C-alpha positions in Angstrom: -37.9 4.7 -27.3 -40.7 5.9 -25.0 -41.4 4.3 -21.7 -44.8 4.9 -20.3 -45.6 5.3 -16.7 -42.0 5.6 -15.5 -43.0 6.2 -11.9 -42.0 3.6 -9.3 -44.7 1.1 -8.7 -44.8 -2.1 -6.5 -43.3 -4.2 -9.4 -40.5 -1.6 -9.8 -39.6 -1.6 -6.1 -39.7 -5.4 -6.1 -37.3 -5.7 -9.0 -35.0 -3.0 -7.8 -34.9 -4.6 -4.3 -34.1 -8.0 -5.9 -31.5 -6.6 -8.3 -29.5 -4.4 -5.9 -30.0 -6.8 -3.0 -28.6 -9.7 -5.0 -25.8 -7.5 -6.4 -24.6 -6.2 -3.1 -25.0 -9.6 -1.4 -22.9 -11.3 -4.1 -20.2 -8.5 -3.8 -20.2 -8.8 0.0 -20.0 -12.6 -0.1 -17.0 -12.7 -2.5 -15.2 -9.9 -0.7 -15.3 -11.9 2.6 -13.9 -15.0 0.8 -11.2 -13.0 -1.0 -10.1 -11.1 2.1 -9.8 -14.4 4.0 -7.7 -16.0 1.3 -5.6 -12.9 0.9 -5.0 -12.6 4.6 -4.0 -16.3 4.8 -1.5 -15.7 2.0 0.1 -12.5 3.5 -0.1 -13.4 7.2 3.6 -14.3 7.4 4.6 -10.8 6.0 2.2 -9.1 8.4 3.8 -10.9 11.4 7.4 -10.6 10.2 7.2 -6.9 9.3 5.0 -6.2 12.4 2.1 -4.6 10.6 -0.3 -3.1 13.1 -3.8 -4.5 13.0 -5.4 -1.1 12.5 -3.1 -0.5 9.4 -4.0 -3.9 8.0 -7.8 -3.3 8.4 -8.1 0.4 7.6 -5.1 1.2 5.3 -4.9 -2.1 3.4 -8.2 -4.0 3.3 -10.5 -1.0 3.5 -8.7 0.4 0.4 -8.5 -3.0 -1.3 -12.3 -3.4 -1.2 -13.2 -0.5 -3.6 -10.6 -1.7 -6.1 -11.9 -5.2 -6.0 -15.6 -4.1 -6.3 -14.8 -2.0 -9.3 -12.8 -4.8 -11.0 -15.6 -7.3 -10.9 -18.6 -4.9 -10.9 -19.7 -6.0 -14.5 -19.5 -9.7 -13.6 -21.5 -9.3 -10.5 -24.1 -7.2 -12.2 -24.5 -9.9 -14.8 -24.7 -12.7 -12.2 -27.2 -10.7 -10.1 -29.5 -10.0 -13.1 -29.4 -13.6 -14.4 -29.8 -15.2 -11.0 -32.9 -13.4 -9.8 -34.5 -13.0 -13.2 -34.2 -16.6 -14.2 -35.6 -17.5 -10.7 -38.6 -15.3 -11.5 -39.0 -17.0 -14.9 -38.8 -20.4 -13.3 -41.5 -19.5 -10.8 -43.6 -18.2 -13.8 -43.5 -14.6 -12.3 -42.3 -13.2 -15.7 -45.4 -14.8 -17.4 -47.7 -13.3 -14.7 -46.1 -9.9 -15.1 -46.5 -9.9 -18.9 -50.0 -11.4 -18.8 -51.1 -8.5 -16.5 -50.6 -6.1 -19.3 -47.1 -4.9 -18.4 -44.9 -4.8 -21.6 -41.4 -6.3 -21.6 -40.1 -2.8 -22.4 -41.9 -1.4 -19.3 -40.5 -4.2 -17.2 -37.0 -3.1 -18.1 -37.5 0.3 -16.4 -36.5 -0.9 -12.9 -33.6 -2.9 -14.3 -32.2 0.2 -16.0 -32.8 2.3 -12.9 -30.8 -0.2 -10.8 -28.1 -0.3 -13.5 -28.0 3.5 -13.3 -27.3 3.3 -9.5 -24.5 0.8 -10.0 -23.1 2.9 -12.9 -23.0 6.0 -10.8 -21.4 4.2 -7.9 -18.8 2.6 -10.2 -18.0 6.0 -11.8 -17.5 7.7 -8.5 -15.2 4.9 -7.4 -13.3 4.9 -10.7 -12.8 8.6 -11.1 -12.2 9.7 -7.5 -12.2 7.2 -4.7 -10.1 4.3 -6.1 -7.1 6.5 -7.0 -6.8 7.6 -3.4 -7.4 4.1 -2.1 -4.8 2.7 -4.5 -2.2 5.2 -3.2 -2.9 4.1 0.4 -2.8 0.4 -0.6 0.5 0.8 -2.4 2.0 2.7 0.5 1.0 -0.1 2.8 2.4 -2.8 0.4 5.7 -1.0 0.2 6.0 -0.8 4.0 4.6 -4.1 5.2 4.7 -6.6 2.3 7.9 -8.2 0.9 6.4 -8.1 -2.6 5.8 -4.4 -2.3 9.4 -3.8 -1.0 10.9 -4.8 -4.3 12.6 -2.1 -6.3 10.0 0.2 -7.8 12.3 1.4 -10.6 13.4 -0.2 -13.8 17.2 -0.9 -14.0 17.3 0.9 -17.4 15.0 3.9 -17.8 14.7 5.6 -21.2 12.3 8.5 -21.5 11.6 11.2 -24.1 11.6 14.4 -22.0 10.7 16.8 -24.9 10.4 16.1 -28.6 13.9 15.3 -29.9 15.5 15.0 -26.4 15.9 11.7 -24.6 17.2 10.8 -21.2 18.7 7.5 -20.2 19.0 6.7 -16.5 20.6 3.6 -15.1 20.2 2.1 -11.6 18.0 4.8 -10.2 17.0 4.4 -6.5 14.5 6.3 -4.4 16.8 5.8 -1.4 19.1 8.8 -1.7 17.6 9.6 -5.2 20.8 8.5 -6.8 21.5 6.9 -10.2 24.7 5.3 -11.4 24.6 6.9 -14.9 22.8 9.6 -16.8 22.8 10.4 -20.5 20.8 13.2 -22.1 20.8 13.1 -26.0 19.4 15.7 -28.4 18.5 14.8 -32.0 17.6 16.9 -35.1 16.0 15.1 -38.1 17.1 11.8 -36.6 20.7 12.7 -36.2 22.4 13.2 -32.8 23.6 16.8 -32.2 24.6 16.7 -28.6 25.1 14.3 -25.6 25.6 14.8 -21.9 27.0 11.9 -19.9 27.5 11.7 -16.1 28.1 9.0 -13.5 27.2 9.1 -9.8 24.3 11.6 -10.3 21.8 12.7 -7.7 18.2 14.0 -8.3 16.7 16.7 -6.2 13.0 15.9 -5.8 12.1 19.5 -4.9 14.0 21.4 -7.7 14.0 18.6 -10.2 17.7 19.2 -10.9 20.4 16.6 -11.5 23.8 17.1 -10.0 27.1 15.3 -10.4 30.7 16.1 -9.5 31.8 15.8 -13.1 30.4 15.1 -16.6 31.2 14.8 -20.3 29.6 17.1 -22.9 29.8 16.0 -26.5 28.5 18.0 -29.6 28.3 16.7 -33.1 28.5 18.7 -36.4 28.4 16.2 -39.2 31.4 13.9 -38.8 33.1 16.4 -36.4 32.8 15.7 -32.6 33.7 18.1 -29.8 34.5 16.4 -26.5 34.6 18.4 -23.3 35.1 17.2 -19.7 33.4 19.5 -17.1 32.8 19.6 -13.4 29.8 20.3 -11.1 26.9 19.3 -13.3 23.7 21.1 -12.3 20.9 20.6 -14.9 17.2 20.3 -15.1 15.4 17.7 -17.1 11.7 17.9 -18.0 10.9 14.7 -16.0 9.7 14.1 -12.4 10.8 11.4 -9.9 7.3 9.8 -10.2 7.8 9.3 -13.9 11.0 7.4 -13.3 9.2 4.7 -11.5 6.5 2.2 -12.6 4.2 4.6 -14.5 1.4 2.1 -14.4 1.3 2.4 -10.6 1.5 6.1 -10.9 -1.5 6.6 -13.1 -3.6 4.3 -10.9 -3.2 6.8 -8.0 -4.5 9.8 -10.1 -8.1 10.9 -10.1 -9.7 11.6 -13.5 -8.7 15.2 -13.7 -5.1 14.6 -12.7 -4.9 11.7 -15.2 -6.3 13.9 -18.0 -3.7 16.6 -17.2 -0.9 14.0 -17.0 -1.9 12.6 -20.5 -1.7 16.1 -22.0 1.7 16.6 -20.4 3.0 13.3 -21.7 1.7 14.2 -25.2 3.6 17.4 -25.2 6.7 15.4 -24.3 6.1 13.0 -27.1 6.0 10.1 -24.7 5.6 6.6 -26.3 3.3 5.6 -23.5 0.5 8.0 -24.2 -1.7 5.2 -25.5 -1.3 3.3 -22.3 -2.4 6.3 -20.3 -5.3 7.0 -22.6 -6.6 3.4 -22.2 -6.6 4.0 -18.4 -8.5 7.3 -18.8 -11.2 6.0 -21.2 -11.6 2.8 -19.3 -12.7 4.7 -16.2 -15.9 5.7 -18.1 -16.4 2.9 -20.6 -16.3 0.1 -18.0 -19.1 1.5 -15.8 -21.2 2.3 -18.9 -21.1 -1.4 -19.8 -23.4 -2.0 -16.8 -26.5 -1.1 -19.0 -25.4 -3.4 -21.8 -24.7 -6.3 -19.5 -28.0 -5.7 -17.7 -30.0 -5.8 -21.0 -28.2 -9.0 -22.1 -28.9 -10.6 -18.7 -32.6 -9.8 -18.6 -33.1 -10.9 -22.3 -31.3 -14.2 -21.7 -32.9 -15.2 -18.4 -36.5 -14.0 -18.8 -37.5 -17.1 -20.7 -38.3 -20.3 -18.8 -36.1 -23.1 -20.1 -35.6 -26.7 -19.2 -32.1 -26.1 -17.9 -33.4 -23.6 -15.4 -31.3 -21.1 -13.5 -28.1 -23.1 -13.9 -28.2 -22.9 -17.7 -28.9 -19.2 -17.6 -26.0 -18.5 -15.3 -23.7 -20.7 -17.3 -24.5 -18.9 -20.6 -24.4 -15.6 -18.9 -21.0 -16.1 -17.3 -19.6 -17.3 -20.6 -20.8 -14.2 -22.3 -19.5 -11.9 -19.5 -16.0 -13.5 -19.6 -16.0 -13.2 -23.4 -16.7 -9.5 -22.9 -13.9 -9.1 -20.4 -11.5 -11.0 -22.8 -12.5 -8.8 -25.7 -11.9 -5.7 -23.6 -8.4 -6.9 -22.8 -7.7 -7.6 -26.5 -9.0 -4.2 -27.4 -6.7 -2.6 -24.8 -3.7 -4.3 -26.4 -4.7 -3.0 -29.8 -4.8 0.5 -28.4 -1.4 0.1 -26.6 0.1 -1.3 -29.8 -1.1 1.7 -31.8 -3.3 -0.4 -34.0 -6.4 1.7 -33.2 -7.0 5.0 -31.3 -7.4 4.4 -27.6 -11.0 5.8 -27.4 -12.1 3.5 -30.3 -10.5 0.4 -28.8 -11.9 0.9 -25.4 -15.4 1.4 -26.6 -15.5 -1.4 -29.2 -16.5 -4.1 -26.7 -19.4 -1.9 -25.4 -20.6 -1.2 -29.0 -20.3 -4.8 -30.1 -22.1 -6.2 -27.1 -24.8 -3.5 -27.4 -25.7 -5.0 -30.8 -25.8 -8.5 -29.1 -28.0 -7.0 -26.3 -30.4 -5.5 -28.9 -30.6 -8.8 -30.8 -31.3 -10.8 -27.6 -33.9 -8.2 -26.5 -35.8 -8.7 -29.8 -35.7 -12.5 -29.2 -36.9 -12.2 -25.6 -40.5 -13.1 -24.7 -42.9 -10.2 -25.2 
């Protein structure tokens, strides 16, 4: 598709200013509202746990804002496009633009340029900034919010550390890095060949070694079992302390390259959570890319003057946007359940709504 005269003209600057201005104004407005409600909800924790004002502002809310912006970027893009475009249509500005010889395709140029700016901002936030801000936010929550002070580890942890070898850890606590019980089992062709069991174990976060005053070693050869009691367990398991916790929180604090390396590592271990991590990885690119699709849908929907005016456009637009978000969540569950490959599931909503966008574009006034 060739776009003639792509240089910025008065019309382009007008639309870009309206688009980005409305987008950032809507983001700023909702952030103020959300911060006020969030602060009102958490004020008791802040006071009781004596959170310094500087920590609340700079370590919590300043790191909360990028996360919030990225979560609702698509929705605000949609609202911004529909709001000012439908207003232009209601004031017959769209008719005047098309009547002056500017094609509908050419009018889309500043929209897509604005969408490109939002996409780049969203990508930078997603890939590099938000992981760091998430780490700071989670650190603050663990220190100054009662909800964040809850145990960050599952009572029963079961992980595949290498293909054929599984570790079971019970009651692990980051305080002292202790666990009440540890079992390491090795399997061959589905049959157990050895088992190591120990109670009162301790994990060294620097050497990644587990120690215990005594342990039991069992080996299996068909129906024959050899049982040995030993002392001074000192063993290494291919698993880190971070992987013992809530892995969803862990991956949210990784930048794109760290996450990609982590996914490769988990694949080599045969982890059953690889699909979850891949969804997180692909979403960081797919969600910002949806900005172009949502922009085209928004312009095509709201560029026609209708009796319902701006309200009708916004209503239809929000319904479409929420249906996109709902489909995105369903697609993620398909990936996590192993129904479809993660990359396919994550991109399905974008592809489907791209077809909807093209259809609406063809029906839009020319």
